[in-house]
C-alpha positions in Angstrom: -10.0 -0.6 -19.1 -8.1 2.2 -20.9 -4.3 2.1 -21.4 -4.2 -0.6 -18.7 -4.4 2.2 -16.2 -7.9 3.6 -16.0 -11.3 1.9 -15.6 -14.2 3.6 -17.3 -17.6 2.9 -15.8 -21.1 4.1 -16.2 -22.9 5.8 -13.3 -26.6 6.8 -13.0 -25.9 10.2 -14.5 -22.6 9.9 -16.4 -19.2 8.3 -16.7 -16.7 7.5 -14.0 -13.0 7.2 -14.8 -11.0 5.4 -12.0 -7.3 5.4 -11.6 -6.8 1.7 -10.8 -3.6 2.1 -8.8 -4.7 5.1 -6.7 -8.1 3.4 -6.0 -6.6 0.1 -5.0 -3.9 1.8 -2.9 -6.7 3.5 -0.8 -8.6 0.2 -0.4 -5.5 -1.6 0.9 -4.6 1.2 3.2 -8.1 1.3 4.7 -8.0 -2.5 5.2 -4.7 -2.2 7.0 -6.0 0.4 9.3 -9.1 -1.7 10.1 -7.0 -4.8 10.7 -4.6 -2.9 13.0 -7.5 -1.5 15.0 -9.2 -4.8 15.3 -6.9 -7.8 15.8 -3.6 -6.8 14.2 -2.3 -7.3 10.8 -1.9 -10.9 9.6 1.5 -11.8 8.3 2.6 -14.0 5.5 5.8 -16.0 5.9 8.0 -15.7 2.9 9.0 -19.0 1.5 12.4 -17.6 0.6 13.4 -14.7 3.0 14.5 -11.7 1.0 17.8 -9.9 1.8 17.7 -6.1 1.2 21.0 -4.2 0.9 21.0 -0.8 2.5 23.6 1.5 3.9 24.6 0.6 7.5 22.7 3.5 9.1 19.5 2.7 7.3 19.7 -1.0 8.1 20.3 -0.2 11.8 17.3 2.2 11.9 15.0 -0.5 10.6 16.5 -3.1 13.0 16.0 -0.7 15.9 12.3 -0.4 14.9 11.9 -4.2 14.1 9.4 -4.7 16.9 7.2 -1.8 15.8 7.4 -3.0 12.1 6.4 -6.5 13.2 3.2 -5.0 14.7 2.5 -3.6 11.3 3.1 -7.0 9.7 6.7 -6.7 8.5 9.2 -9.0 10.2 12.8 -8.3 9.5 16.2 -8.7 11.2 19.8 -7.7 10.8 21.7 -9.6 8.1 25.4 -8.5 8.4 26.5 -5.0 7.9 24.2 -2.8 5.9 21.5 -5.4 5.2 18.3 -6.8 6.6 16.5 -10.0 5.9 12.7 -9.9 5.5 11.0 -13.0 6.8 7.3 -12.0 6.8 5.2 -9.3 5.2 1.6 -8.2 5.8 -0.6 -10.9 4.2 -3.0 -8.5 2.6 -0.2 -7.0 0.5 -0.1 -10.2 -1.5 2.8 -10.2 -4.0 4.8 -7.0 -3.3 8.1 -5.4 -4.1 9.8 -6.2 -0.9 13.1 -4.4 -1.9 11.3 -1.2 -2.8 9.1 -1.4 0.3 12.0 -1.8 2.7 14.1 0.9 1.1 11.1 3.4 1.2 10.4 2.5 4.8 14.1 3.0 5.7 13.8 6.5 4.2 10.6 7.2 6.1 12.0 6.0 9.4 15.0 8.4 8.9 12.6 11.3 8.3 10.5 10.5 11.4 13.4 10.9 13.8 14.4 8.6 16.7 11.8 9.7 19.2 8.7 9.2 17.1 6.9 5.9 17.4 5.9 4.3 14.1 2.3 4.1 15.4 2.3 7.9 15.5 3.2 7.8 11.8 0.8 5.0 11.0 -0.7 6.7 8.0 2.6 7.2 6.4 3.9 3.6 7.0 0.6 1.9 6.0 0.4 4.2 3.0 3.9 3.2 1.9 3.0 -0.5 2.3 -0.3 -0.1 0.5 1.4 1.7 -2.4 3.9 -1.1 -2.9 1.2 -3.8 -3.1 -1.4 -2.0 -5.2 -2.4 -2.8 -8.7 0.0 -1.0 -11.0 -0.7 1.0 -14.1 0.0 -1.3 -17.0 -1.6 -4.3 -15.5 -4.5 -5.7 -17.5 -7.6 -6.4 -15.3 -10.4 -8.7 -16.2 -14.1 -7.7 -15.9 -14.6 -9.4 -12.5 -11.4 -7.7 -11.1 -12.6 -4.3 -12.2 -16.1 -4.9 -10.9 -14.7 -6.0 -7.5 -12.5 -2.9 -7.3 -15.5 -0.6 -8.1 -17.8 -2.4 -5.6 -15.3 -2.2 -2.8 -14.8 1.5 -3.5 -18.5 2.0 -2.9 -18.2 0.7 0.6 -14.7 2.1 1.6 -14.3 5.4 3.6 -12.3 8.1 1.8 -12.3 6.1 -1.5 -12.3 9.3 -3.5 -8.6 10.0 -2.9 -5.5 7.9 -2.5 -3.2 8.1 0.5 -1.2 10.8 -1.2 -4.2 13.0 -1.7 -4.7 12.4 -5.5 -8.2 11.7 -6.7 -9.0 8.1 -7.3 -11.7 8.9 -9.9 -13.3 11.7 -11.8 -16.9 11.9 -12.9 -18.3 13.3 -16.1 -22.0 14.1 -16.1 -24.2 13.3 -19.0 -25.1 17.0 -19.3 -21.4 17.8 -19.8 -21.0 15.1 -22.4 -24.1 16.3 -24.2 
């Protein structure tokens, strides 16, 4: 691991430099899509529900979409004027920044417009959720964690770029190094 941000690995014919956040974000996103298509996204009940302060319009937009958000694994409800309380999150997100996630989703829902179903914007919503739960730059990974990430990338569709279109890795051929 370099600068607690990149994983450097050896391939058959060179080196691979992996952006750990971008790669993990893609993996989580693809897992969410597969779960949604299969049996739905499992939810994790928060031991302590989290209150997120928003402006009244943003809170209402989320409350209006609460049923759709629950299908995507995020259970929330109104909590006074300009706030929501989050009771459950998608289980595969693990420890996540609930405050940041909800605020970003409120912005996205605003951008979608009233008529658009969240399922029609599934890529954006799942991408936002995946981003908030992914391994961050600055997190030290152990050998087994790095290896697991690389192995999962080998079997995940579209693992070469994150949900925002950035490459998750670059390769340097031995001939270029020589």
